[in-house]
N, C-alpha and C positions, 0 to 999 in steps of 0.2 A: 265632781272631783275624782281623780284617779291617783293611785298610790305612786306609780312610776310610769314613765314612758316605756314602751315595749322593747325588751331586749331578750332575744333567745340565744342559746348557746349550744353548739354541737362540736364534737371532735371531727376533724377531717380524717377519715379512715383510709385504709388501703395504701399506706405509705406514699411514695412519690407519685404513683398512679392517681391516687385520690386528690393530691394537691393539684396536679396538672388538669385533672377532670374538672375541679372546681374553677380553675382559672378559665378554662374554655366556656364553662357554664355562665360565668359572670358577665361575659361580653357576647354571648350567643344570641343574636337577634331571632334565630329560627327556633329556639327552644320553646315548647308549648307554654311553659310558665311565663314567658315574656311576650305572649301574644298581644296583651294589652299594654305592655310597658312602652312609655313614650320615648325615654332616652336611657342609655346605659353609659355612665360617665365614670372614667377612672379618677379617683380622688387622691389616692396615694399609691405609688408603686406602679408596676407594669408586669408583663409576662416574665421578665427576668427576675423580678422579686419572688415570684412563685418558684422559679427554678432554683433560686438560692435556698428557699425553704426546703425544697426537695433534696438538694445536694447536702445540706447540713444534716438532714435526717438520714440519708444514705451513709454518710461518713460516720455518724454516730452508730448506726446499725452494724457497719463493718467492724468498727472498734469494739463494739459490744460482743460480736461473734468471736473476734480474735482473742479477747481477754476474759471472756466468761467461760471458765472451765466447768462450772456447775450446771451449765445449760440454762434453762429458764426461757421465758417467752420473749422473743425479739420485739423491739419497738415497732408498732404498726401504725401509729398516728403521729405525724410530724407537725401538725398545726391544729389550732382551735379556731372556730369561726363564730363570731358574734354577729347577730343581725339587729341593727338599731333602726327602729321604726317610729315614724310620727303618723298621727291620724290624718285623714284627708282634710284638706283646707289649710294645711301648713306646708309651705314649700321654701325651705332655706335655699340660698344660692349655693353653688358648688364651693365657693370660698368659705361660706359659713359652715358647710358640712366638713370641710377640711379642718377648720378650727375645732369643731365639735369632736371629731374623731381623734385629733391630736391630743386634746385634753383627756379623753378617755384612755388613750394609750399611755400617756404620761402618768395617770393615776395607777394604772396596772404596773408600770415600771417601778413606781415607788413601793407598791405592795410587794413586788418580787425581790426588792432590795438588791438590785443588780450592781455590780461593780461598774466603773466607768467604761472599761473595755467591753464588758457584757452588754452594757446599755447601747454602745455603738453598733454592735451586731444586731441587737434587738430592733433598732431603728430600721436596719436594712431588710428586715423580714416582716414588714407590715404592708399588707395589701388591702386596699379599700376601693370598692366600686359602688357608686350611687345608682339606684334604679328609681327613675321618676315615673310615678304611676298617674293615671287619670284622676283628677281631683273631684270630678262630679260623681253623683250617684251615692247610694247608701251602702253598697256592698263593695268588697274588695279592700286590699290593703292600701295604705298611703305610701309616700316616698320612704325609701329605706336604704340603708348602706350595709353591704356585706363586708365585714371586717375580718380578715384572716391574719392571724399572728403565728409565726413559727414557734414551735415548742422547744426546739433544740438550739441551745446557745453554747457553742464550744462542746465541752464534755458534759454539759448539764441539760437535764430535761425539766422544763418549767411545768411541773405537775400541777402547781397551784392554779394555772390558767383554766384547768378543767374542773376545778372545785367550786362549790357553791359560793365561797367567799369572793371569788373573782367576779361571778355574775352579779352578786349583790353590790360589789364595789362599782362595777361599770354602769349599773343602773343609776346609782347615786351620781356618778361622774357625768352620765348622759343627761340626767335631770338638770344638773348645775350648768353644763355646757350649753344646753339649749336655751336656758334662761339668760346666760351671759352673752351669747353671740346672736340670739334671735329675739330674745325678749318675751319668750313664751313660758309661762309657769304651769307645770303639770297639775299643780294643786287647784288651779282655777279652771281647768278644762273639764267639761261635762260631755260625755259621749252619749249619743242617742242609741248606741249599740250595746251599752253595758248590761242592759237587762236581758240580752239575748242568751247569755250563759255560754258555758263551754260546749254544750251539745251541738250547737250550730257550727262552732269552730271545728269540732272533730268531724262533723259531716262534710264540711268544705274541704278539710284536709284529706279525708278518705276519697272524696270525689276527685281531687286533684291527683292523688296517687294513682287512682285507677286510670285516669286519662293519660298520665305519663307512661304507665306500664303498657297501655294499648299502643301509644305512639311509638315506643321503643320496639315492641314486638312487630308492628307493621314495617318499621325500618329494617329489621332483621329479615323478615319475609321478603321484602323488596331486594335486599342484598343477596339472598339465596337465589331468587329468580334471575337477577343480573349475572350471578356467577354461573348458573346453569346455561344461560345463553352464551356466556363467554366460552365455556367448555365446548358447547356445541359448535361454535364458530371455529374453535381451535381444531376440532376433529375434521371439520369440513375445509380447513385451511382458508377460511374466509377472513383475510387480514382486515378488511374494512369494518366488518362486524366486530372483530376482536377489539379494535381501537375504540369503537363506539361504546361497547360494553365496559371496557377498561375505564374509560372516562366517567361513565355512570357509577361504576364501583367506587372510584376515588371520591366522587361527590357524596355517596351514601356513607362511606367510611368516615368522612369528615363530619357529617351530621351526627353520627353515632359517637364521635369523639367527645361531644359535649354532654353526653348522657351518663348517668350513673347506672352501670350494668351489673347484673348479678354475676357471680363467678361462672355459672354455666353459660351465660350470654357472652362473657368475656372470652371464654374458651372457644365458643363457636365462631366468634368474629375473628379471633387470632388464627384459627385453623383455615378459615376462608382466605385470610391475607396471605398465608403461606402457600396455599394451593394456587392462587392466582398471581403470586409473585409480587405482592405489594408490601413494602416495608412500613 
């Protein structure tokens, strides 16, 4: 028996850049985290949904700057992300996942006590993507949905979404929705991995972080090499080589767009874009 199905919560940081980065990540087949993922399926919303979340955040930030004479910290997180996970051996259909996520979002809306107008905007700022994982084997995660909800509704910031009560509520809603739509009761599930403890989970997390960091650094090194060859071709007036390297640069920039870069890495990538004339 387990207490709840797994739900994790994190703020989507770095303003609109963070929201767009998460959107790219969710459907990126080439990201190292998705090496073993079987399918990436949009459940609710699309790229425009993420754009709406980013625009709402930017509009609030501008209003905040124009009207806040006392200064203060500007809003840096425009959304909250929940990850709803089921253990291996359980694979709801896309339609069932849609119903599960809808029930969870409805429960959160009730907690937030939104007006009718606010609820309508809330609905347009929900993004959910299903990641179907291999079902065999004893290690690795099962199928899960990344659920991103915009925190800015009109002139209001839904701070409650990032509080413990929201995570507690969505866990209860997730339990009930899985039972209702799939017929699986978390209270009757016994995991063969429960006795492994948190130490293994932390080791796996740290290993994945190290792999991601190495992958990103290799991409940046590759980008620098391509840029050097482009500059060399420019100096030699070798138009054919310029075009070749320019196309390679575009491809590498696209790969990096799905990565979560440090501020230093973001600066380096932006500088290279300016130098080689890529917007």
